C-alpha positions as CSV (number, residue, x, y, z in Angstrom):
1,M,0.0,0.0,0.0
2,S,1.3,3.4,-0.8
3,F,0.0,6.9,0.0
4,I,-0.2,9.6,-2.7
5,P,2.2,12.4,-1.7
6,D,0.7,15.8,-1.2
7,L,-2.9,14.6,-1.5
8,T,-5.4,14.5,1.4
9,L,-8.9,13.1,1.5
10,P,-10.6,16.5,1.9
11,Q,-9.0,17.7,-1.4
12,L,-11.1,15.0,-3.2
13,G,-14.4,16.6,-2.3
14,A,-17.4,15.8,-0.1
15,G,-18.5,12.7,-2.1
16,A,-15.1,11.1,-1.9
17,V,-14.7,11.9,1.8
18,H,-18.0,10.3,2.6
19,A,-17.4,7.3,0.4
20,V,-13.8,6.6,1.5
21,W,-14.6,7.2,5.2
22,A,-17.4,4.6,5.0
23,V,-15.5,2.1,2.9
24,R,-12.6,2.2,5.4
25,A,-15.1,1.7,8.3
26,A,-16.9,-1.1,6.5
27,A,-13.6,-2.9,5.9
28,V,-12.9,-3.0,9.6
29,G,-16.5,-3.6,10.7
30,G,-17.1,-0.1,11.9
31,L,-20.2,1.1,10.1
32,D,-21.8,1.6,13.5
33,C,-19.4,4.5,14.3
34,P,-21.5,7.3,15.8
35,A,-19.6,10.1,13.9
36,L,-20.1,8.3,10.6
37,A,-23.8,7.7,11.3
38,R,-24.2,11.4,12.1
39,A,-22.4,12.5,9.0
40,Y,-24.5,10.2,6.8
41,S,-27.7,11.4,8.6
42,V,-26.8,15.0,7.6
43,A,-25.9,14.0,4.0
44,F,-28.5,11.4,3.2
45,G,-31.3,12.2,5.7
46,D,-33.9,9.4,6.0
47,D,-31.8,7.4,3.4
48,R,-28.8,7.1,5.8
49,D,-29.2,3.4,6.4
50,D,-29.8,2.6,2.7
51,A,-26.6,4.6,1.9
52,L,-24.5,2.8,4.5
53,A,-25.9,-0.6,3.3
54,G,-24.9,0.4,-0.3
55,V,-21.4,1.2,1.0
56,L,-21.2,-2.2,2.7
57,V,-22.3,-4.0,-0.5
58,F,-19.8,-1.9,-2.6
59,T,-17.0,-2.6,-0.2
60,R,-17.6,-6.3,-0.3
61,A,-18.0,-6.4,-4.0
62,I,-14.7,-4.5,-4.5
63,G,-12.9,-6.7,-2.0
64,L,-14.1,-9.8,-3.7
65,A,-13.4,-8.5,-7.2
66,A,-10.0,-7.0,-6.7
67,R,-7.0,-8.4,-8.5
68,K,-4.9,-7.9,-5.4
69,R,-5.2,-7.0,-1.7
70,V,-6.8,-3.6,-1.6
71,G,-4.8,-1.0,0.4
72,L,-7.0,1.2,2.6
73,A,-5.8,3.7,5.1
74,A,-7.1,3.5,8.7
75,P,-10.4,5.2,9.4
76,G,-9.7,8.8,10.3
77,C,-6.5,9.1,8.3
78,C,-6.3,12.1,6.0
79,G,-4.0,10.5,3.6
80,V,-5.2,8.7,0.4
81,T,-3.9,5.4,-0.9
82,R,-3.6,4.7,-4.6
83,D,-6.3,2.0,-4.2
84,E,-8.6,4.5,-2.6
85,L,-8.1,6.9,-5.4
86,S,-8.9,4.1,-7.8
87,I,-12.2,3.4,-5.9
88,V,-13.1,7.1,-6.1
89,N,-12.4,7.1,-9.8
90,I,-14.6,4.0,-10.3
91,L,-17.4,5.8,-8.5
92,A,-16.8,9.0,-10.5
93,A,-17.2,7.0,-13.8
94,A,-20.3,5.3,-12.5
95,Q,-21.9,8.5,-11.4
96,A,-21.1,10.2,-14.7
97,G,-22.7,7.3,-16.6
98,D,-19.4,6.8,-18.5
99,D,-19.6,3.1,-19.2
100,D,-16.3,3.0,-21.2
101,A,-14.4,4.7,-18.4
102,L,-16.1,2.5,-15.7
103,D,-15.3,-0.7,-17.7
104,A,-11.7,0.3,-18.2
105,R,-11.2,1.2,-14.6
106,L,-12.8,-2.1,-13.5
107,A,-10.8,-4.0,-16.0
108,W,-7.6,-2.7,-14.4
109,F,-8.9,-3.2,-10.8
110,A,-11.2,-6.2,-10.9
111,Q,-11.0,-9.8,-11.9
112,P,-13.3,-10.3,-15.0
113,R,-15.6,-12.9,-13.3
114,Y,-16.5,-10.4,-10.5
115,A,-16.5,-7.2,-12.6
116,A,-20.3,-7.2,-13.2
117,A,-21.0,-7.3,-9.4
118,A,-18.5,-4.5,-8.8
119,R,-20.0,-2.5,-11.6
120,A,-23.6,-2.9,-10.3
121,A,-22.6,-2.0,-6.7
122,A,-20.6,1.1,-8.0
123,R,-23.6,2.3,-10.0
124,T,-26.0,1.8,-7.1
125,L,-23.8,3.6,-4.7
126,A,-23.0,6.4,-7.2
127,T,-26.7,6.9,-7.7
128,A,-27.3,7.3,-3.9
129,F,-24.5,9.9,-3.8
130,S,-26.0,11.7,-6.8
131,D,-29.4,11.8,-5.1
132,A,-27.8,13.3,-2.0
133,S,-25.9,15.9,-4.1
134,L,-22.5,14.4,-3.3
135,P,-20.6,14.4,-6.6
136,F,-17.4,12.5,-7.4
137,E,-14.7,13.9,-9.5
138,T,-12.1,12.0,-11.5
139,V,-8.7,12.7,-9.9
140,T,-5.2,12.0,-11.1
141,D,-2.3,10.8,-9.0
142,A,-1.1,14.4,-9.1
143,G,-4.2,15.2,-7.0
144,A,-5.7,17.8,-9.3
145,P,-9.5,17.4,-8.8
146,G,-11.3,18.1,-12.0
147,A,-8.2,17.5,-14.1
148,A,-8.8,15.2,-17.1
149,A,-7.4,11.9,-15.9
150,A,-6.9,9.3,-18.5
151,A,-8.8,6.1,-17.9
152,P,-6.5,3.0,-17.7
153,R,-6.3,1.4,-21.1
154,A,-8.1,-1.9,-21.5
155,V,-8.1,-4.4,-24.2
156,R,-11.4,-5.9,-25.3
157,T,-11.3,-9.6,-26.3
158,A,-14.1,-11.6,-27.8
159,T,-14.4,-15.2,-26.6
160,A,-15.5,-18.2,-28.6
161,S,-19.0,-17.9,-27.1
162,G,-19.2,-14.3,-28.3
163,S,-19.0,-12.6,-25.0
164,V,-16.6,-9.7,-24.5
165,M,-14.0,-9.7,-21.8
166,M,-11.9,-6.7,-20.7
167,F,-8.2,-7.1,-19.6
168,P,-5.8,-4.5,-18.5
169,E,-3.4,-3.5,-21.3
170,G,-0.2,-5.5,-20.8
171,G,-1.9,-8.2,-18.6
172,G,-2.2,-8.5,-14.9
173,G,1.4,-7.7,-14.0
174,A,1.8,-6.1,-10.6
175,R,-2.0,-6.0,-10.3
176,G,-2.1,-9.7,-9.5
177,R,-2.8,-12.9,-11.3
178,A,-6.2,-13.8,-12.7
179,G,-8.3,-15.8,-10.3
180,A,-6.4,-14.7,-7.2
181,R,-8.7,-13.9,-4.3
182,A,-8.2,-10.4,-3.0
183,E,-8.6,-9.2,0.5
184,L,-9.2,-5.8,2.0
185,R,-6.3,-4.7,4.1
186,V,-6.3,-1.7,6.4
187,T,-3.1,-0.3,7.6
188,Q,-2.3,2.6,9.9
């Protein structure tokens, strides 16, 4: 896990702060945190519990789908890991309705057999955040919110059955081997 230098969670905007805070909490079983519940009550009103349930489903889907262990910072940390930035960019693509960017980002991040579940969970969560007026912005490693970040390049391959699969350009490489089970890991 590596932190992105000179980038803090508040710089990513309110949507990212709420999402990453809750994903970190869900990863360690802390969705019952009173401060998190209060923040989600303010942001989502009566839909607080549905939003937190959406975060839990999304976190589990990303954890299952990931090509490698997902590096998350500890709840309350202001730093941002590269995996957390990837998660925010997945949600930004889902919220923008940009299916090509969403598929490319998931092809880089997720194993193909679990990508559909991760895509559905991302869309559902992104819709809840849109309904609460909590936008996500695509952010580069340089930490410039709103800057045009290029989506990871993906290669589309048609199988014998006619289905289309997406693979990261250049193969799995450091992202892990196909079929490997990923785990969420929180470090302090």
